[in-house]
C-alpha positions in Angstrom: 0.0 0.0 -0.1 1.5 3.4 -0.9 1.1 6.7 0.7 -2.0 7.8 -1.2 -3.9 4.9 -0.1 -3.7 6.1 3.4 -4.9 9.6 2.7 -8.5 10.5 3.7 -11.1 12.9 2.4 -10.5 14.9 5.6 -6.9 15.2 4.6 -7.7 16.6 1.4 -10.1 19.0 2.7 -7.5 20.2 5.2 -4.9 20.7 2.4 -7.4 22.7 0.4 -8.4 24.9 3.4 -4.8 25.6 4.4 -4.2 26.9 0.8 -7.3 28.9 0.9 -7.0 30.7 4.2 -3.1 30.7 4.6 -2.8 29.5 8.3 -3.2 26.3 10.1 -5.2 28.0 12.9 -7.8 29.5 10.5 -8.0 26.3 8.5 -8.6 24.3 11.8 -11.2 26.6 12.9 -13.2 26.5 9.7 -13.0 22.6 9.7 -13.7 22.2 13.4 -10.2 20.9 14.2 -7.9 22.0 17.0 -4.5 23.4 15.9 -2.6 20.4 17.4 -4.9 18.2 15.2 -4.1 20.2 12.2 -0.4 20.0 12.9 -0.5 16.2 13.5 -2.5 15.9 10.3 -0.1 17.8 8.2 2.8 16.0 9.7 1.2 12.7 8.7 0.5 13.8 5.2 4.1 14.9 4.7 5.3 11.7 6.2 3.3 9.8 3.6 4.4 12.1 0.8 8.1 12.0 1.7 8.6 15.6 1.1 7.7 19.0 2.9 4.3 20.3 1.7 4.3 23.8 3.4 6.9 26.4 4.4 6.4 29.2 6.8 6.2 32.8 5.6 5.7 34.8 8.9 2.4 33.4 10.2 1.3 32.0 7.0 1.8 28.6 5.6 2.8 28.7 1.9 2.7 25.5 -0.2 6.1 24.1 -1.4 6.3 23.1 -5.1 5.3 19.5 -4.1 2.6 20.9 -1.8 1.1 22.8 -4.7 0.9 19.7 -6.9 -0.9 17.7 -4.2 -3.2 20.6 -3.3 -4.2 21.0 -7.0 -5.0 17.2 -7.2 -7.0 17.5 -3.9 -9.0 20.3 -5.1 -9.9 18.4 -8.4 -10.7 15.2 -6.5 -12.9 17.1 -3.9 -14.7 18.9 -6.7 -15.7 15.5 -8.4 -16.8 14.0 -5.1 -18.8 17.0 -3.9 -20.6 17.1 -7.2 -21.4 13.3 -7.2 -22.4 13.6 -3.6 -24.8 16.4 -4.3 -26.3 14.5 -7.3 -27.0 11.5 -5.0 -28.6 13.7 -2.4 -30.9 15.4 -4.9 -31.9 12.0 -6.3 -30.2 12.6 -9.7 -27.1 11.3 -11.3 -25.8 12.8 -14.4 -24.6 10.7 -17.2 -25.9 8.0 -19.5 -29.1 6.2 -19.3 -29.5 3.0 -21.3 -32.9 2.7 -22.5 -34.4 0.0 -24.5 -37.6 0.3 -26.4 -39.8 -1.7 -28.8 -40.3 -0.4 -32.4 -43.6 1.4 -31.7 -42.3 3.5 -28.8 -40.2 6.1 -30.8 -43.2 6.7 -32.9 -45.0 8.1 -30.0 -42.0 10.0 -28.5 -41.8 12.5 -31.3 -42.0 16.4 -31.5 -42.7 18.2 -28.2 -42.7 14.9 -26.4 -39.0 14.3 -27.0 -38.4 17.8 -25.9 -40.4 17.1 -22.7 -38.4 14.1 -21.7 -35.2 16.0 -22.5 -36.2 19.0 -20.5 -37.0 16.7 -17.4 -33.6 15.2 -17.6 -31.2 17.9 -18.8 -28.2 16.2 -17.0 -28.8 12.8 -18.7 -27.9 11.6 -22.1 -30.3 8.9 -23.2 -28.7 6.1 -25.3 -31.7 4.4 -27.1 -31.8 0.6 -28.1 -34.6 -0.7 -30.2 -35.3 -4.4 -30.1 -38.0 -7.0 -29.5 -39.5 -7.1 -26.0 -38.0 -10.5 -25.1 -34.5 -9.5 -26.0 -34.8 -6.2 -24.2 -35.9 -7.9 -21.0 -32.9 -10.3 -21.2 -30.6 -7.3 -21.5 -32.2 -5.6 -18.7 -31.8 -8.8 -16.5 -28.1 -8.9 -17.7 -27.6 -5.2 -16.7 -26.8 -4.1 -20.3 -29.9 -1.8 -20.1 -31.1 0.4 -17.3 -34.8 0.6 -18.2 -37.0 -0.9 -21.0 -40.4 0.0 -22.6 -41.8 -3.3 -23.8 -45.1 -5.1 -24.6 -46.6 -6.4 -21.3 -47.6 -7.9 -19.1 -44.3 -8.3 -17.2 -44.1 -9.8 -13.6 -40.5 -10.5 -13.2 -39.4 -6.8 -12.6 -41.4 -3.7 -11.5 -43.5 -2.6 -14.4 -45.8 0.4 -14.9 -48.1 0.9 -17.9 -47.4 3.8 -20.0 -49.9 3.3 -22.9 -52.7 0.9 -23.6 -53.3 0.4 -27.4 -56.1 -1.1 -29.4 -54.9 -3.2 -32.3 -57.0 -3.1 -35.5 -57.0 -4.4 -39.1 -55.8 -2.0 -41.7 -55.6 -2.6 -45.5 -57.6 -5.1 -47.7 -56.9 -8.0 -49.8 -56.6 -11.9 -49.2 -52.9 -11.9 -48.0 -51.7 -10.3 -44.8 -48.5 -9.1 -43.4 -48.0 -9.3 -39.7 -45.4 -9.0 -36.7 -43.1 -12.0 -36.6 -44.0 -15.3 -34.9 -42.8 -15.4 -31.3 -43.2 -11.7 -30.6 -45.6 -10.7 -27.9 -47.7 -8.5 -30.2 -47.9 -11.3 -32.7 -49.3 -13.7 -29.9 -52.0 -11.2 -28.9 -52.9 -10.7 -32.6 -53.2 -14.5 -33.1 -55.5 -15.0 -30.1 -57.6 -12.0 -31.2 -57.9 -13.2 -34.9 -58.9 -16.7 -33.7 -61.6 -15.2 -31.6 -63.0 -13.4 -34.5 -62.9 -16.6 -36.6 -60.1 -15.5 -38.7 -56.9 -17.4 -39.6 -53.6 -15.4 -40.5 -51.0 -16.9 -42.8 -48.8 -14.0 -43.6 -46.7 -13.6 -46.8 -44.4 -11.4 -45.1 -43.5 -10.4 -41.4 -41.8 -7.3 -39.8 -41.1 -6.2 -36.4 -41.1 -2.6 -37.4 -44.7 -1.4 -37.4 -43.9 1.4 -39.8 -42.9 -1.2 -42.4 -46.2 -3.0 -41.9 -48.2 0.2 -42.3 -46.3 1.0 -45.4 -47.0 -2.3 -47.0 -50.7 -2.3 -46.2 -50.8 1.2 -47.7 -49.2 0.0 -50.8 -51.6 -2.8 -51.1 -49.3 -5.8 -50.2 -51.9 -7.1 -47.8 -53.8 -6.3 -44.7 -52.1 -6.0 -41.3 -52.8 -5.5 -37.7 -51.5 -2.4 -36.0 -52.0 -0.1 -32.9 -54.4 2.6 -33.6 -51.8 5.2 -32.8 -49.6 3.9 -35.6 -52.0 2.8 -38.2 -53.8 6.1 -38.1 -50.8 8.5 -37.7 -49.0 10.7 -40.1 -50.2 12.5 -43.2 -51.6 9.3 -44.9 -53.5 7.5 -42.1 -55.0 4.1 -42.8 -58.6 3.4 -42.1 -59.4 0.6 -39.7 -61.4 -2.4 -41.0 -63.6 -4.3 -38.7 -63.5 -4.5 -34.8 -60.6 -4.3 -32.4 -58.5 -7.5 -32.7 -56.7 -7.2 -29.4 -55.5 -4.7 -26.7 -51.8 -4.3 -26.1 -50.3 -2.9 -22.9 -46.9 -1.1 -23.2 -45.0 -1.0 -20.0 -41.8 0.6 -18.6 -39.7 -1.9 -16.6 -36.8 -1.4 -14.2 -34.9 -4.1 -12.3 -35.9 -2.3 -9.1 -37.5 0.9 -7.8 -35.5 3.4 -5.8 -32.0 2.0 -6.5 -31.5 4.0 -9.9 -32.9 7.4 -9.4 -32.3 8.3 -13.2 -34.3 5.3 -14.4 -37.0 6.4 -12.0 -37.0 9.8 -13.3 -37.1 8.6 -16.9 -40.3 6.5 -16.1 -41.9 9.5 -14.3 -41.1 11.7 -17.3 -42.6 9.2 -19.8 -45.7 8.9 -17.6 -46.1 12.7 -17.4 -46.4 12.7 -21.3 -49.9 11.1 -20.9 -49.5 8.8 -23.9 -52.9 7.3 -23.1 -54.5 10.7 -23.5 
């Protein structure tokens, strides 16, 4: 163990304060330390450093060249620690938040809504990953992501519903294009179609709902989409027939309260009122 391993935050604050006020007596008074304690602490730091850190100039204590190097390093380290501690106390933590979402979610978070999330989290850079629900939940469990927005229900992790969508048929023809087999949305669609007495044998599948909407618009075949996607944009599609299924989209975290930034993200998304 070298000398730096034996330094404490108290030692660093003392060095910074001596440099700021110029005397051991004033530095000790500001930090609630007796002068004898200050003298002993400085002697210990100099013992660990192996060189003198201060020299007398009348009543003042002036850093030596070595002392100046260590004081500058102490000031930088304390600024970083103080900033991190303030963030923890305020329930925030600047940095990167890794967010996983299904394809449909970015279609809802557009325009002013993106700005609303960014305004609620100005100190956080959102790193977005788009994938299917099952894979996103795997990556959440593996700690590769901090929060995910996926098709529900979800009972392994804390989940809160952010939007409930009605899935309807759009487009015409004998053929259909649908979400891929094995996806949660496709499972909901298959159950809903069977309930309506319909059987789906898609000629093409796509996980991206925008691709499905465009294929239906071009006449490739009918599809099943959330209303908010099928009827969005400058060329909305008209629904055909009754509601096929209802899909719940949920925001999921590994736990609540242990990652304040993930909690803030979920709160910001809920505040958008996507169900409204």
